C-alpha positions as CSV (number, residue, x, y, z in Angstrom):
1,M,-51.8,-79.6,-34.5
2,N,-48.7,-79.7,-32.3
3,R,-46.9,-77.7,-34.9
4,M,-49.4,-74.9,-34.8
5,K,-49.3,-74.9,-31.0
6,V,-45.5,-74.5,-31.0
7,D,-45.7,-71.6,-33.6
8,E,-48.4,-69.9,-31.5
9,E,-46.2,-70.0,-28.4
10,E,-43.2,-68.7,-30.4
11,Y,-45.4,-65.9,-31.6
12,W,-46.6,-64.9,-28.2
13,H,-43.1,-65.1,-26.7
14,S,-41.5,-63.0,-29.5
15,S,-44.1,-60.3,-29.4
16,K,-43.2,-56.8,-28.4
17,C,-46.3,-56.6,-26.2
18,K,-45.9,-58.5,-23.1
19,A,-48.9,-60.4,-21.8
20,F,-50.3,-60.1,-18.4
21,T,-48.7,-62.3,-15.8
22,F,-48.8,-62.5,-12.0
23,D,-45.1,-61.6,-11.9
24,D,-45.6,-57.8,-11.8
25,D,-43.9,-57.8,-8.4
26,D,-40.7,-58.6,-10.1
27,D,-41.1,-55.4,-12.2
28,E,-41.7,-53.4,-9.0
29,L,-38.7,-55.0,-7.4
30,S,-36.5,-54.0,-10.4
31,Q,-37.8,-50.4,-10.1
32,L,-36.9,-50.5,-6.5
33,K,-33.4,-51.7,-7.3
34,E,-33.1,-49.0,-10.0
35,S,-34.1,-46.3,-7.5
36,K,-31.5,-47.5,-5.0
37,R,-28.9,-47.4,-7.7
38,A,-29.8,-43.9,-8.6
39,V,-29.6,-42.8,-4.9
40,N,-26.2,-44.5,-4.5
41,S,-24.8,-42.9,-7.6
42,L,-25.9,-39.5,-6.2
43,R,-24.1,-40.2,-3.0
44,E,-20.9,-40.7,-5.0
45,I,-21.3,-37.2,-6.5
46,V,-22.2,-35.4,-3.3
47,D,-19.7,-35.4,-0.4
48,D,-20.9,-36.8,2.9
49,D,-21.1,-33.7,5.0
50,D,-22.9,-33.4,8.3
51,D,-23.9,-29.8,7.5
52,L,-25.5,-31.0,4.1
53,E,-29.1,-32.2,4.6
54,K,-30.8,-34.3,1.8
55,F,-34.6,-34.5,1.7
56,S,-37.1,-35.5,-1.0
57,W,-40.0,-33.3,-2.0
58,S,-42.2,-35.2,0.4
59,G,-39.9,-34.5,3.4
60,E,-38.7,-38.1,3.7
61,P,-34.9,-38.7,4.2
62,V,-33.4,-39.6,0.8
63,G,-31.8,-43.0,0.4
64,S,-33.7,-45.0,3.0
65,I,-35.5,-48.3,2.1
66,S,-38.8,-47.1,3.4
67,W,-38.6,-44.0,1.1
68,S,-37.8,-46.1,-1.9
69,I,-40.7,-48.6,-1.3
70,K,-43.1,-45.9,-0.4
71,E,-42.3,-43.8,-3.5
72,T,-42.4,-46.9,-5.8
73,A,-45.7,-48.0,-4.4
74,F,-47.1,-44.5,-4.6
75,S,-46.2,-44.2,-8.2
76,S,-47.6,-47.6,-9.1
77,S,-50.9,-47.0,-7.4
78,N,-51.4,-43.5,-9.0
79,T,-50.7,-44.4,-12.6
80,P,-53.3,-45.9,-15.0
81,E,-51.1,-48.9,-15.4
82,G,-51.2,-49.6,-11.7
83,R,-55.0,-49.3,-11.5
84,D,-55.5,-51.5,-14.6
85,S,-53.2,-54.1,-13.2
86,G,-55.1,-54.1,-10.0
87,L,-58.4,-54.7,-11.8
88,Q,-56.8,-57.4,-13.9
89,K,-55.6,-59.2,-10.8
90,G,-59.1,-59.0,-9.3
91,S,-61.0,-60.3,-12.4
92,S,-59.8,-62.5,-15.2
93,S,-62.8,-61.8,-17.3
94,H,-61.4,-58.6,-18.7
95,P,-59.0,-58.7,-21.5
96,A,-55.4,-58.0,-20.7
97,L,-54.3,-54.4,-21.6
98,P,-50.8,-53.8,-22.6
99,K,-48.8,-51.8,-20.1
100,Q,-47.7,-48.4,-21.5
101,A,-44.1,-47.8,-20.8
102,S,-43.2,-44.4,-19.1
103,S,-40.8,-42.1,-20.9
104,Y,-38.9,-41.2,-17.7
105,S,-37.3,-43.0,-14.9
106,I,-35.4,-41.9,-11.8
107,S,-32.2,-43.3,-13.2
108,S,-32.8,-41.3,-16.4
109,F,-32.2,-38.1,-14.5
110,F,-28.7,-39.1,-13.7
111,K,-27.8,-41.2,-16.8
112,G,-29.1,-38.5,-19.2
113,R,-31.3,-41.0,-21.2
114,N,-35.0,-41.6,-21.1
115,K,-36.6,-44.9,-21.9
116,L,-37.3,-43.9,-25.5
117,G,-33.6,-43.7,-26.1
118,S,-33.3,-40.0,-26.4
119,F,-30.8,-38.0,-24.3
120,Q,-31.6,-35.0,-22.1
121,S,-29.6,-33.1,-19.5
122,L,-30.3,-33.2,-15.8
123,S,-31.5,-29.5,-15.9
124,D,-33.9,-30.3,-18.7
125,A,-35.3,-33.3,-16.9
126,L,-35.8,-31.4,-13.6
127,S,-37.4,-28.4,-15.5
128,D,-40.1,-30.6,-17.0
129,T,-43.2,-29.8,-15.0
130,G,-45.0,-33.0,-16.1
131,V,-42.6,-35.3,-14.4
132,K,-42.3,-35.6,-10.6
133,S,-38.7,-35.8,-9.5
134,Y,-37.6,-37.7,-6.5
135,A,-34.0,-36.6,-6.7
136,P,-32.6,-35.2,-3.4
137,E,-32.3,-31.4,-3.1
138,L,-28.7,-30.1,-2.8
139,R,-28.5,-27.3,-0.2
140,R,-25.9,-25.1,1.3
141,P,-24.6,-25.8,4.7
142,K,-26.7,-24.2,7.4
143,A,-23.7,-22.2,8.6
144,D,-23.6,-20.2,5.3
145,Y,-27.0,-18.8,5.8
146,K,-26.0,-17.5,9.2
147,D,-23.8,-14.9,7.5
148,Y,-26.8,-13.0,6.4
149,S,-29.7,-13.9,8.7
150,S,-28.4,-14.7,12.2
151,D,-28.6,-12.4,15.1
152,W,-25.0,-12.0,15.9
153,S,-23.8,-10.4,19.2
154,P,-21.2,-7.6,19.1
155,K,-18.5,-10.0,20.2
156,D,-19.4,-12.6,17.5
157,T,-19.6,-9.9,14.9
158,V,-16.1,-8.6,15.7
159,R,-14.7,-12.1,15.6
160,R,-16.3,-12.8,12.2
161,M,-14.9,-9.5,10.9
162,Q,-11.5,-10.5,12.0
163,R,-11.8,-13.6,10.0
164,G,-12.9,-11.7,6.9
165,K,-16.5,-12.9,7.0
166,I,-19.4,-10.9,5.6
167,C,-21.2,-9.1,8.5
168,S,-24.0,-6.6,8.3
169,L,-23.7,-3.8,10.9
170,E,-27.1,-2.4,10.1
171,R,-28.8,-4.5,12.8
172,F,-27.0,-2.5,15.5
173,R,-29.5,0.4,15.7
174,S,-29.3,1.7,19.2
175,L,-26.4,3.8,20.5
176,R,-25.7,1.3,23.2
177,E,-25.3,-1.6,20.7
178,K,-23.0,0.5,18.5
179,L,-20.8,1.5,21.4
180,E,-20.6,-2.1,22.6
181,L,-19.5,-3.0,19.1
182,L,-16.8,-0.3,19.1
183,D,-15.6,-1.3,22.6
184,E,-15.3,-4.9,21.5
185,A,-13.3,-4.0,18.5
186,V,-10.9,-1.9,20.6
187,S,-10.5,-4.8,23.1
188,V,-9.2,-7.1,20.3
189,H,-6.7,-4.5,19.1
190,D,-7.5,-5.0,15.4
191,G,-7.0,-1.6,13.6
192,N,-8.9,-2.7,10.5
193,V,-12.0,-3.8,12.4
194,I,-11.9,-0.5,14.5
195,T,-11.7,1.6,11.3
196,A,-14.5,-0.3,9.7
197,I,-16.8,0.2,12.7
198,L,-15.8,3.9,12.9
199,I,-16.8,4.4,9.3
200,F,-20.2,2.8,10.2
201,L,-20.6,5.1,13.3
202,K,-19.6,8.1,11.3
203,R,-22.3,7.4,8.8
204,T,-25.1,6.5,11.3
205,L,-24.4,8.9,14.2
206,K,-24.6,12.7,14.6
207,R,-21.3,14.4,14.7
208,E,-21.8,15.8,18.2
209,I,-22.7,12.4,19.6
210,L,-19.8,10.7,17.8
211,F,-17.3,13.2,19.1
212,Q,-18.5,13.0,22.7
213,E,-18.3,9.2,22.7
214,L,-14.8,9.2,21.1
215,E,-13.5,11.8,23.6
216,V,-13.5,9.1,26.3
217,R,-12.2,6.4,23.9
218,Q,-8.7,7.6,23.0
219,V,-7.7,4.5,21.0
220,A,-10.7,4.8,18.7
221,L,-10.2,8.6,18.5
222,R,-6.6,8.2,17.2
223,H,-7.8,5.8,14.6
224,L,-10.5,8.2,13.4
225,I,-8.0,11.1,13.3
226,H,-5.6,9.0,11.2
227,F,-8.4,7.9,8.9
228,L,-9.6,11.4,8.3
229,K,-6.0,12.6,7.5
230,E,-5.5,9.7,5.0
231,T,-8.9,10.2,3.3
232,G,-8.5,14.0,3.2
233,E,-11.9,14.8,4.9
234,Q,-10.6,18.2,6.0
235,K,-13.9,19.7,7.2
236,L,-14.8,16.8,9.5
237,F,-11.2,16.7,10.7
238,L,-11.2,20.4,11.6
239,D,-14.6,20.1,13.3
240,L,-13.2,17.2,15.4
241,L,-10.1,19.1,16.4
242,R,-12.2,22.2,17.4
243,F,-14.5,20.0,19.5
244,L,-11.4,18.6,21.3
245,D,-10.1,22.2,21.7
246,R,-6.9,21.4,19.9
247,T,-6.3,24.8,18.5
248,E,-2.7,24.4,17.6
249,E,-3.5,21.3,15.5
250,V,-6.3,23.2,13.8
251,A,-3.9,26.0,12.9
252,L,-1.3,23.5,11.6
253,S,-3.9,21.7,9.5
254,Q,-5.0,25.0,7.9
255,Y,-1.4,26.0,7.3
256,R,-0.8,22.7,5.4
257,E,-3.4,23.8,2.8
258,H,-0.8,26.2,1.3
259,L,0.8,23.2,-0.4
260,S,-2.2,23.0,-2.8
261,I,-1.8,26.6,-3.9
262,Q,0.4,26.9,-6.9
263,D,0.2,30.6,-7.6
264,A,2.9,32.5,-5.7
265,E,0.9,35.7,-5.1
266,K,-2.1,33.7,-3.8
267,R,0.1,31.6,-1.6
268,R,1.7,34.7,-0.1
269,E,-1.8,36.1,0.8
270,F,-2.8,32.8,2.3
271,L,0.4,32.7,4.4
272,K,-0.3,36.2,5.5
273,G,-3.6,35.1,6.9
274,C,-2.1,32.1,8.6
275,I,0.1,34.4,10.7
276,R,-2.9,35.3,12.9
277,L,-3.7,31.6,13.6
278,P,-3.2,30.3,17.2
279,F,0.2,28.6,16.6
280,S,2.7,27.8,19.4
281,S,5.5,30.3,19.8
282,E,8.0,28.2,17.9
283,D,5.6,27.4,15.0
284,A,4.5,31.1,14.8
285,V,8.2,32.0,14.0
286,H,8.4,29.5,11.2
287,V,5.2,30.7,9.6
288,Q,6.4,34.3,9.8
289,D,9.7,33.3,8.2
290,H,7.9,31.4,5.5
291,Y,5.8,34.4,4.6
292,T,8.9,36.7,4.6
293,L,10.9,34.3,2.5
294,L,8.2,34.0,-0.2
295,E,7.8,37.7,-0.2
296,R,11.5,38.2,-1.0
297,Q,11.5,35.4,-3.5
298,I,8.8,37.2,-5.5
299,I,10.9,40.4,-5.5
300,I,14.1,38.6,-6.4
301,E,12.4,36.6,-9.2
302,A,10.9,39.7,-10.8
303,N,14.2,41.6,-10.7
304,D,16.3,38.7,-12.1
305,R,13.9,37.9,-14.8
306,H,14.1,41.4,-16.0
307,L,17.9,41.4,-15.9
308,E,18.1,38.1,-17.7
309,A,15.8,39.3,-20.4
310,A,17.6,42.5,-20.9
311,G,21.0,40.8,-21.0
312,Q,22.5,43.5,-18.7
313,S,24.2,41.1,-16.3
314,E,27.3,39.1,-17.3
315,I,26.7,36.3,-14.9
316,F,23.2,35.7,-16.3
317,R,24.6,35.6,-19.8
318,K,27.3,33.1,-18.8
319,Y,25.2,31.0,-16.5
320,P,21.5,31.2,-17.5
321,R,19.0,30.3,-14.9
322,K,17.6,26.8,-15.1
323,A,14.5,27.2,-12.8
324,S,12.5,29.8,-10.9
325,I,13.4,30.5,-7.3
326,L,9.7,30.8,-6.2
327,N,8.6,28.5,-3.5
328,M,12.1,27.1,-3.0
329,P,13.6,26.3,0.5
330,L,15.7,28.8,2.4
331,V,19.0,26.9,1.7
332,T,18.2,26.9,-2.0
333,T,17.5,30.6,-1.9
334,L,20.8,31.2,-0.1
335,F,22.7,29.2,-2.7
336,Y,21.0,31.1,-5.5
337,S,22.0,34.4,-3.9
338,C,25.6,33.3,-3.3
339,F,25.7,32.2,-7.0
340,Y,24.2,35.3,-8.7
341,H,24.4,38.1,-6.0
342,Y,27.4,37.3,-3.9
343,T,29.0,40.7,-4.2
344,E,25.9,42.8,-3.4
345,G,25.6,44.9,-0.3
346,E,23.7,43.9,2.8
347,G,21.0,46.5,2.0
348,T,19.5,44.5,-0.9
349,F,16.9,41.8,-0.5
350,S,19.0,39.4,-2.7
351,S,22.2,39.8,-0.7
352,P,23.5,36.6,0.9
353,T,24.5,38.5,4.1
354,N,21.1,40.0,4.2
355,L,19.5,36.6,4.1
356,K,21.8,35.3,6.7
357,K,20.9,38.1,9.1
358,T,17.2,38.2,8.4
359,F,16.6,34.4,8.9
360,K,19.4,33.9,11.4
361,I,21.3,31.3,9.4
362,P,24.1,29.6,11.4
363,D,27.7,30.2,10.4
364,K,28.2,26.5,9.4
365,Q,25.2,26.5,7.1
366,Y,26.2,29.8,5.5
367,V,29.8,28.8,5.0
368,L,28.9,25.4,3.5
369,T,26.4,26.9,1.1
370,A,28.6,29.8,0.0
371,L,31.6,27.5,-0.5
372,A,29.5,25.2,-2.7
373,A,28.2,28.2,-4.8
374,R,31.6,29.9,-5.2
375,A,33.5,26.6,-5.9
376,K,31.0,25.8,-8.6
377,L,31.9,29.2,-10.3
378,R,35.6,28.4,-9.6
379,A,36.0,31.7,-7.8
380,W,39.0,30.6,-5.7
381,H,39.6,34.1,-4.5
382,D,36.2,34.2,-2.9
383,V,36.8,30.8,-1.4
384,D,40.0,32.0,0.2
385,A,38.3,35.1,1.5
386,L,35.5,33.1,3.0
387,F,37.9,31.4,5.5
388,T,40.3,34.3,6.1
389,T,39.8,36.1,9.4
390,K,41.6,38.9,11.2
391,N,42.3,39.1,14.9
392,W,42.3,42.4,16.9
393,L,46.0,42.8,16.2
394,G,45.4,42.7,12.4
395,Y,46.9,39.2,11.9
396,T,45.1,37.0,9.4
397,K,44.3,33.4,10.0
398,K,42.3,30.8,8.2
399,R,39.4,29.2,10.1
400,A,36.7,26.9,8.9
401,P,33.6,26.3,11.0
402,I,32.8,23.1,9.1
403,G,36.4,21.7,9.3
404,F,39.0,21.9,6.5
405,H,38.6,18.2,5.7
406,R,35.1,19.0,4.4
407,V,36.4,22.0,2.6
408,V,38.8,19.8,0.7
409,E,36.1,17.3,-0.2
410,I,33.8,20.1,-1.6
411,L,36.7,21.7,-3.6
412,Q,37.7,18.3,-5.0
413,R,34.1,17.7,-6.2
414,N,34.2,21.0,-8.0
415,S,37.5,20.0,-9.8
416,A,39.7,22.4,-7.9
417,P,43.4,22.5,-9.0
418,V,46.0,20.6,-7.0
419,Q,47.6,23.8,-5.8
420,V,44.3,24.9,-4.2
421,L,43.7,21.5,-2.7
422,Q,47.2,21.3,-1.2
423,E,46.7,24.7,0.5
424,Y,43.6,23.4,2.4
425,V,44.9,19.9,3.0
426,R,47.8,21.4,4.9
427,L,45.3,23.1,7.2
428,V,43.8,19.8,8.4
429,E,44.9,19.4,12.0
430,D,44.7,15.6,12.4
431,V,47.9,14.1,10.9
432,E,46.4,10.8,9.9
433,T,43.4,12.5,8.2
434,R,45.8,14.9,6.5
435,L,48.0,12.0,5.1
436,N,44.9,10.1,3.9
437,L,43.5,13.1,2.1
438,A,46.9,14.0,0.6
439,M,47.4,10.5,-0.7
440,K,43.9,10.2,-2.0
441,Y,44.0,13.5,-4.0
442,K,47.8,13.1,-4.9
443,C,49.0,16.1,-3.0
444,H,52.6,14.8,-2.9
445,D,54.2,17.8,-1.4
446,V,51.9,17.6,1.6
447,V,52.8,13.9,2.1
448,V,56.5,14.5,1.9
449,D,56.4,17.5,4.2
450,T,54.3,15.6,6.7
451,Y,56.7,12.6,6.8
452,R,59.6,15.1,7.1
453,D,58.0,16.8,10.1
454,L,57.4,13.4,11.7
455,K,61.0,12.4,11.0
456,D,59.8,9.1,9.6
457,R,62.6,8.0,7.3
458,H,61.1,4.6,6.5
459,Q,57.7,6.0,5.4
460,L,59.4,8.6,3.3
461,M,61.5,6.0,1.5
462,A,58.5,3.9,0.9
463,Y,56.6,6.8,-0.5
464,R,59.5,7.6,-2.8
465,C,58.7,4.4,-4.7
466,K,55.1,5.6,-5.4
467,V,56.0,8.9,-7.1
468,E,57.1,9.1,-10.7
469,R,60.8,8.7,-11.5
470,G,62.6,11.9,-12.3
471,S,59.7,14.0,-11.0
472,A,60.1,17.0,-8.8
473,E,58.6,15.1,-5.9
474,E,61.3,12.4,-6.2
475,D,64.1,15.0,-6.2
476,K,62.6,16.6,-3.1
477,I,62.5,13.3,-1.3
478,D,66.1,12.6,-2.2
479,S,67.1,16.1,-0.9
480,I,65.3,15.5,2.4
481,L,66.8,12.0,2.8
482,S,70.3,13.3,2.2
483,N,69.9,16.2,4.8
484,L,72.2,15.3,7.7
485,Q,70.7,17.9,10.0
486,I,67.4,16.0,10.3
487,R,67.4,13.5,13.2
488,W,65.3,10.6,12.0
489,K,63.4,8.4,14.3
490,N,64.1,5.3,12.5
C-alpha cells in the first residue's frame, strides 16, 4: 500500500501537467521579475536622454513598479487562465484545469525566442496583431520635430540657417515678414543666408516690389546683383539696372554679350549697334576702336588668305600663318602687321604705321612690338633702322624709348649674333648694367673697353684670367696693360 502511494506521488510530481496549487502568486511574481528584467535590458540599449520620452501604449511611464504590477495583473485577469484560476480558488468542487502556457512573453521580444522554443525577430514580434506589446516606444527628441513644425521668428530662422539647419521660408507670407527676415539676415552679415533669402524673395515677390525694397537696402542689392551675374540671369539683371537708372552698366552688360558671338561678321554688326549705347566718354572710345579693329581684321584676313593660297608672297611661303587674325587683340594685330606687312605704306589697312596712327599706339609699345617681330625674322637691318634717328642738322643717333638694356634682352632671346649684341650693349648708359650684360652674354670687347675707360687695372687683369688663352681678347688685354700712356687708378 505504501509502495503504491509512493509511486503515485512520483507520477504526479513527474507529470508535465502541473496540478493546481495555491502558490500561483509565485508565478505572478516571476512574471513581474521577468518584466522588470526586460525593461532593464531595454534601458541598456537606449541611452538615457532627457529629450527621449518612453511611454507604454496605455500612457504609463515605462519601467516603474506600478506599471509592471498593473500590466501583470491586467494580463492575468483578462486571460482564460486567470479567470479559471479565480474560480478554482473560490470553489474546490470543480476539477483542476491545466494552465495553458502562452506562446509569447515580454522577454521574448528582446531575447528573440518564444516559449515554444522558436526564434523570431523583434520586428516580427511587434508586427503580430494578436499579441499586445508592452515595450516602450522609441521616439525622436522633441527638438527634431521643431525643424518642420515650429513657428520660428525671423531672428530664430536666420540663426538656424547660419547653423545649417533645415528651415522652411514658406510660412513667411506677408511682405512685412519677408522684409524682416531679409533685414535680420543683413544684420548678421552672412552672405550665404542673405543670398538664400533673396532667392526666396525673387521667387515670391513681384519684380517691381522687390526692386523698390532693395533700392533702400544697398547691401542686399549688391548681393542680388552679384548673384544675377554669376547665374547669368541677364534679362532680370538688365531690368534691375534699368530700374536703378544705371544706364552705363546696362550698356556695358549688353556690350559683354559680343563674347558669345563667334562669327566675325555677326560680331561686327553687333558692335556697330553697341556704338549707340549710352557709354561713358572713355568707354565709348574703346567700343569704337573695337569695332574699327575688327573691321580691319576682316579685310586683312581676307586679303592674306588669298595671297597665301595663291603663293604670290615670299614671306607667306617661308613663314606660313599658324592662326587667323580675327578677334585678336590690338597688340597681336600690330605684331602680325610688323611680321608680314612691315614694308607697306601708311595708306594700307595692314600697314604697322597706319595701325599706330589710327589707334594712337604709344611709341614704347610700337617699338617693343616691332622689335620682337623683326628680331624673330632676324632682320637686323630693320632693327637698326628702328632705333636710328636724325636731328635737324642731319646727324644720326640711336635712341630707344624702352631702354637699350631691354633691346639687348629681346635680341638675345631671338639668338642675335654677338656682333649685334655688342653694338647695343655699348649703348647702355649705366656702367654697372653694361658690365653685367656684357659678362652675361660674353661680349668680351665691351668688358675690356669699359675697364679701360674706367682705368681699372686690377679688374682688367682679373678678367684676363676668364678669357681663353691665346684668344684675340687676351691679346687685346695685354696690349692695353702694356700701354704706358694710360694712367691707371690702381
